[in-house]
C-alpha positions as CSV (number, residue, x, y, z in Angstrom):
1,X,-20.9,4.2,-26.5
2,X,-17.2,4.6,-26.1
3,X,-15.4,1.7,-24.5
4,X,-12.2,1.0,-22.7
5,X,-10.1,-2.0,-21.7
6,X,-10.1,-3.2,-18.1
7,X,-8.9,-6.2,-16.1
8,X,-12.1,-7.5,-14.4
9,X,-13.2,-10.4,-12.2
10,X,-16.8,-11.6,-11.9
11,X,-16.3,-14.3,-9.2
12,X,-14.0,-14.8,-6.3
13,X,-11.1,-17.3,-6.7
14,X,-7.6,-17.8,-8.0
15,X,-5.7,-15.4,-10.2
16,X,-7.2,-17.0,-13.3
17,X,-10.6,-15.3,-12.5
18,X,-9.1,-12.0,-13.7
19,X,-9.5,-11.4,-17.5
20,X,-9.3,-8.5,-19.9
21,X,-12.7,-7.1,-21.1
22,X,-14.3,-4.1,-22.7
23,X,-16.3,-1.8,-20.4
24,X,-18.0,1.5,-21.0
25,X,-15.6,4.4,-20.8
26,X,-16.7,6.8,-18.0
27,X,-17.6,10.4,-18.5
28,X,-16.7,13.0,-15.9
29,X,-19.5,14.6,-14.1
30,X,-19.5,18.0,-12.4
31,X,-16.3,18.7,-10.5
32,X,-14.9,15.4,-11.7
33,X,-11.9,14.6,-14.0
34,X,-11.3,11.8,-16.4
35,X,-7.9,10.2,-16.0
36,X,-6.2,8.2,-18.8
37,X,-4.4,5.7,-16.6
38,X,-0.8,4.8,-17.5
39,X,0.0,2.5,-14.5
40,X,-1.6,0.9,-11.5
41,X,-0.5,-1.6,-8.9
42,X,-1.7,-5.1,-7.8
43,X,-1.8,-4.6,-4.1
44,X,-2.6,-6.8,-1.1
45,X,-6.1,-5.2,-1.1
46,X,-6.6,-6.5,-4.6
47,X,-5.5,-9.9,-3.6
48,X,-7.9,-10.0,-0.6
49,X,-10.8,-8.7,-2.7
50,X,-10.2,-11.3,-5.4
51,X,-9.5,-14.3,-3.1
52,X,-11.5,-13.3,0.0
53,X,-8.4,-14.3,2.0
54,X,-9.0,-12.4,5.2
55,X,-7.1,-12.2,8.5
56,X,-8.1,-14.7,11.2
57,X,-11.4,-13.8,12.7
58,X,-12.5,-11.6,9.8
59,X,-13.5,-14.3,7.3
60,X,-17.2,-13.5,7.6
61,X,-16.6,-9.9,6.6
62,X,-15.2,-10.7,3.1
63,X,-18.5,-10.9,1.2
64,X,-20.2,-8.0,3.0
65,X,-17.2,-5.9,2.2
66,X,-16.7,-6.9,-1.5
67,X,-20.1,-8.3,-2.5
68,X,-22.3,-11.1,-1.3
69,X,-23.1,-12.9,-4.5
70,X,-20.0,-11.7,-6.5
71,X,-17.7,-8.8,-6.7
72,X,-19.5,-5.5,-6.3
73,X,-16.6,-3.7,-8.0
74,X,-15.4,-5.9,-10.9
75,X,-12.4,-3.6,-11.7
76,X,-9.7,-3.8,-9.0
77,X,-6.8,-1.4,-8.5
78,X,-6.4,0.8,-5.4
79,X,-4.2,3.3,-7.0
80,X,-3.1,4.7,-10.4
81,X,-1.0,7.3,-12.2
82,X,-1.9,8.9,-15.5
83,X,-2.9,12.1,-17.3
84,X,-6.1,14.1,-17.1
85,X,-7.9,13.6,-20.5
86,X,-11.1,15.6,-19.8
87,X,-12.7,17.6,-17.0
88,X,-16.3,18.1,-15.9
89,X,-18.1,21.4,-15.2
90,X,-16.8,23.4,-12.3
91,X,-13.3,21.8,-12.2
92,X,-10.8,24.5,-11.3
93,X,-8.0,22.6,-9.5
94,X,-6.8,20.5,-12.4
95,X,-6.5,20.9,-16.2
96,X,-6.4,18.6,-19.2
97,X,-2.9,17.3,-19.5
98,X,-2.0,17.3,-15.9
99,X,-0.1,14.2,-14.7
100,X,-1.7,12.9,-11.5
101,X,-1.7,10.2,-8.9
102,X,-5.0,8.8,-7.7
103,X,-5.8,6.7,-4.7
104,X,-9.4,5.4,-4.9
105,X,-8.3,2.8,-2.2
106,X,-11.1,0.2,-1.8
107,X,-13.2,2.2,-4.2
108,X,-10.9,0.4,-6.7
109,X,-11.1,1.0,-10.5
110,X,-7.4,1.5,-11.2
111,X,-7.0,-1.6,-13.5
112,X,-8.6,0.1,-16.5
113,X,-7.7,2.5,-19.2
114,X,-9.8,5.3,-17.6
115,X,-11.3,6.3,-14.3
116,X,-13.1,9.4,-13.1
117,X,-12.2,11.0,-9.8
118,X,-13.7,13.9,-7.9
119,X,-11.3,16.9,-8.1
120,X,-11.6,17.1,-4.3
121,X,-10.9,13.4,-3.8
122,X,-7.6,11.5,-3.3
123,X,-5.9,13.1,-6.3
124,X,-2.6,14.9,-6.5
125,X,-0.2,16.0,-9.1
126,X,2.5,13.5,-10.0
127,X,6.1,14.4,-9.0
128,X,8.1,15.1,-12.2
129,X,11.0,12.9,-10.9
130,X,8.8,9.8,-10.6
131,X,8.0,7.5,-13.5
132,X,4.3,6.6,-13.9
133,X,5.1,3.1,-12.5
134,X,6.7,4.7,-9.4
135,X,3.9,7.2,-9.0
136,X,1.2,4.6,-9.1
137,X,3.2,2.7,-6.3
138,X,3.3,5.8,-4.0
139,X,-0.1,5.7,-2.3
140,X,-0.8,2.2,-1.0
141,X,2.4,1.4,0.8
142,X,3.2,5.0,1.6
143,X,-0.1,5.9,3.1
144,X,-0.1,2.8,5.4
145,X,3.5,3.3,6.5
146,X,2.9,7.0,7.2
147,X,-0.3,6.3,9.2
148,X,1.3,3.6,11.3
149,X,4.7,5.1,12.0
150,X,3.9,8.8,12.4
151,X,0.3,8.8,13.6
152,X,-0.4,5.5,15.4
153,X,3.1,4.9,16.5
154,X,4.1,8.5,17.3
155,X,7.6,7.9,15.9
156,X,10.2,10.4,17.1
157,X,13.6,11.3,15.8
158,X,16.3,9.1,17.3
159,X,14.0,6.2,18.1
160,X,15.0,2.6,17.0
161,X,12.6,0.9,14.7
162,X,12.4,-2.7,13.5
163,X,10.5,-3.3,10.3
164,X,9.3,-6.9,9.8
165,X,8.6,-7.6,6.2
166,X,10.9,-4.7,5.2
167,X,11.1,-5.7,1.5
168,X,7.4,-5.6,0.8
169,X,5.1,-2.7,-0.4
170,X,4.6,-1.2,3.0
171,X,7.9,-2.2,4.4
172,X,10.0,-0.7,1.7
173,X,8.0,2.6,2.1
174,X,8.4,2.4,5.9
175,X,12.2,2.2,5.7
176,X,12.4,5.4,3.8
177,X,9.8,7.3,5.9
178,X,11.3,6.1,9.2
179,X,14.7,7.4,8.0
180,X,13.2,10.7,6.9
181,X,11.7,11.1,10.5
182,X,15.2,10.5,12.0
183,X,14.9,6.9,13.2
184,X,17.5,4.2,13.3
185,X,16.0,1.4,11.2
186,X,16.6,-2.3,11.4
187,X,15.1,-4.2,8.4
188,X,13.9,-7.8,9.1
189,X,13.7,-9.7,5.8
190,X,15.3,-12.6,3.9
191,X,19.0,-12.6,3.2
192,X,18.2,-12.2,-0.5
193,X,16.4,-8.9,0.3
194,X,18.9,-7.4,2.7
195,X,20.7,-5.5,0.0
196,X,17.5,-3.9,-1.1
197,X,16.6,-2.9,2.5
198,X,20.1,-1.3,3.0
199,X,19.9,0.5,-0.4
200,X,16.5,2.0,0.7
201,X,18.2,3.4,3.8
202,X,18.0,0.8,6.5
203,X,20.9,1.0,9.0
204,X,21.0,-2.8,9.5
205,X,19.3,-5.9,8.1
206,X,18.5,-9.1,9.9
207,X,17.9,-12.3,8.1
208,X,14.8,-13.8,9.8
209,X,15.9,-17.3,8.7
210,X,19.2,-17.2,10.7
211,X,18.6,-14.7,13.5
212,X,15.6,-13.9,15.7
213,X,15.4,-10.1,15.9
214,X,13.0,-10.5,18.9
215,X,15.7,-12.2,21.0
216,X,17.2,-8.8,21.6
217,X,16.3,-7.1,24.9
218,X,15.1,-3.5,25.2
219,X,16.3,-2.9,21.6
220,X,13.4,-1.2,19.8
221,X,11.0,1.7,20.4
222,X,8.8,0.5,17.6
223,X,8.4,-2.8,15.9
224,X,6.3,-2.5,12.7
225,X,4.9,-5.8,11.5
226,X,4.1,-5.2,7.9
227,X,3.3,-8.8,7.0
228,X,1.4,-10.2,9.9
229,X,2.1,-13.1,12.2
230,X,3.9,-11.4,15.1
231,X,2.4,-11.5,18.6
232,X,2.9,-9.0,21.5
233,X,4.2,-11.8,23.7
234,X,7.0,-12.6,21.2
235,X,8.3,-9.1,20.9
236,X,7.5,-7.7,24.3
237,X,11.0,-8.2,25.8
238,X,12.6,-6.7,22.7
239,X,10.7,-3.5,23.1
240,X,12.1,-0.7,25.2
241,X,9.9,0.8,28.0
242,X,7.1,2.6,26.3
243,X,7.7,0.6,23.1
244,X,5.0,0.0,20.5
245,X,4.2,-3.1,18.4
246,X,2.4,-1.8,15.3
247,X,0.2,-4.5,13.7
248,X,-0.5,-3.6,10.1
249,X,-2.2,-6.9,9.5
250,X,-4.0,-7.8,12.7
251,X,-6.2,-10.8,13.5
252,X,-9.5,-10.2,15.3
253,X,-8.1,-11.3,18.7
254,X,-5.2,-8.9,18.2
255,X,-7.6,-6.1,17.4
256,X,-9.6,-6.8,20.5
257,X,-6.4,-7.0,22.5
258,X,-4.9,-3.7,21.2
259,X,-5.9,-1.8,24.4
260,X,-3.9,-0.8,27.5
261,X,-0.3,-1.4,28.2
262,X,2.0,-3.5,30.3
263,X,3.8,-2.2,33.4
264,X,6.6,-0.8,31.3
265,X,4.1,1.1,29.1
266,X,4.6,-1.2,26.1
267,X,1.6,-1.5,23.8
268,X,0.4,-3.2,20.7
269,X,-1.5,-1.0,18.3
270,X,-3.8,-2.0,15.4
271,X,-6.7,-0.6,13.6
272,X,-7.7,1.0,10.3
273,X,-5.2,3.5,8.9
274,X,-6.7,6.9,8.1
275,X,-6.6,8.0,4.4
276,X,-6.3,11.8,4.1
277,X,-5.6,13.9,1.1
278,X,-3.0,15.9,3.1
279,X,-1.0,12.8,3.6
280,X,-1.1,11.9,-0.1
281,X,0.2,15.4,-0.8
282,X,2.9,15.1,1.8
283,X,4.1,11.8,0.2
284,X,4.2,13.4,-3.2
285,X,6.2,16.4,-1.8
286,X,8.6,14.0,-0.2
287,X,9.0,12.2,-3.5
288,X,9.5,15.5,-5.4
289,X,12.2,16.4,-2.9
290,X,14.0,13.1,-3.3
291,X,13.2,11.6,0.1
292,X,10.8,8.9,-1.0
293,X,11.1,6.7,-4.1
294,X,8.6,3.8,-4.3
295,X,10.3,0.6,-5.3
296,X,8.9,-1.3,-8.3
297,X,9.6,-5.1,-8.4
298,X,8.0,-6.1,-11.7
299,X,5.8,-4.7,-14.4
300,X,3.1,-6.5,-16.4
301,X,0.9,-5.4,-19.3
302,X,-2.8,-5.0,-18.5
303,X,-3.5,-8.0,-20.6
304,X,-1.3,-10.1,-18.3
305,X,-3.1,-8.9,-15.1
306,X,-3.8,-12.5,-14.1
307,X,0.0,-13.2,-14.2
308,X,0.6,-10.2,-12.0
309,X,-2.0,-11.5,-9.5
310,X,-0.3,-14.9,-9.6
311,X,3.0,-13.4,-8.7
312,X,1.5,-11.3,-5.8
313,X,-0.2,-14.4,-4.5
314,X,3.2,-16.1,-4.0
315,X,4.0,-13.7,-1.2
316,X,7.5,-13.2,-2.6
317,X,7.1,-9.8,-4.3
318,X,9.4,-7.0,-3.3
319,X,8.0,-3.5,-3.1
320,X,5.3,-3.0,-5.7
321,X,3.9,-5.0,-8.7
322,X,2.8,-2.6,-11.5
323,X,0.3,-3.0,-14.4
324,X,1.3,-1.0,-17.5
325,X,-2.0,0.3,-18.9
326,X,-2.1,3.1,-21.5
327,X,1.3,3.6,-23.2
328,X,0.4,6.3,-25.8
């Protein structure tokens, strides 16, 4: 039986539970493709699945979601970029040699040398102007930012948007997407990351350590909290009438309270972001046209996956952390 290398975990815990191992190489079934993966990211979903660190109120859902007695899916990795190595019977949308981006999301499996994907699944051609590392970084942050800003938030051209956690995976994508949709963007991040936020297109940057962005009055149509921790009460006065607080990482009480609006029509919005193939195609098209370039902070070899997890767990990463997988 052919084998492949993969970064796996067999128990929940710190980054050290992740190790390199040999696993059976998958074979594509009917209407499936086999991708030789060149890059994947270590996302916040990987961190949660490994550590079972869940938002307040959702702690009991960790094991049902990822496995009661141990990880149900030992190979993490919500996204990947690579080349199609083989195709199954009936495949007519892709060919061997095509460079692609895959987004298995919480189906995981990106931290391995190979993965099969249904040709009708979350799989699109890689934009030629993106490296494999950038391409692997496109789905996770881009899909979340798009779903919250455009779909949940109803972002309109000319609106003012504050992005809290603007230097992270979702935040760095949200800056670029908000600018593409015609918004005025204020990035809320550390002073050390202000330069990055401005380079990504933000109109202004606020250092959260020295200035409270929420002290402004009627300043923002949308506040996107990409890191968690904001409350509606704290930002309510900073929102314009009809303003929206978008909670990417919501606690259970926030989820339950994300209904209705105050007398000025201000709302807090939370919930699961939809994952649609049309949105993944849209992001790839934006990247191809030069409107979206996922930011890569650091790259690690697959054998150093535990070190990548360790860095992500610090909470100080900027943009995306990438695993280099197959190089030949």
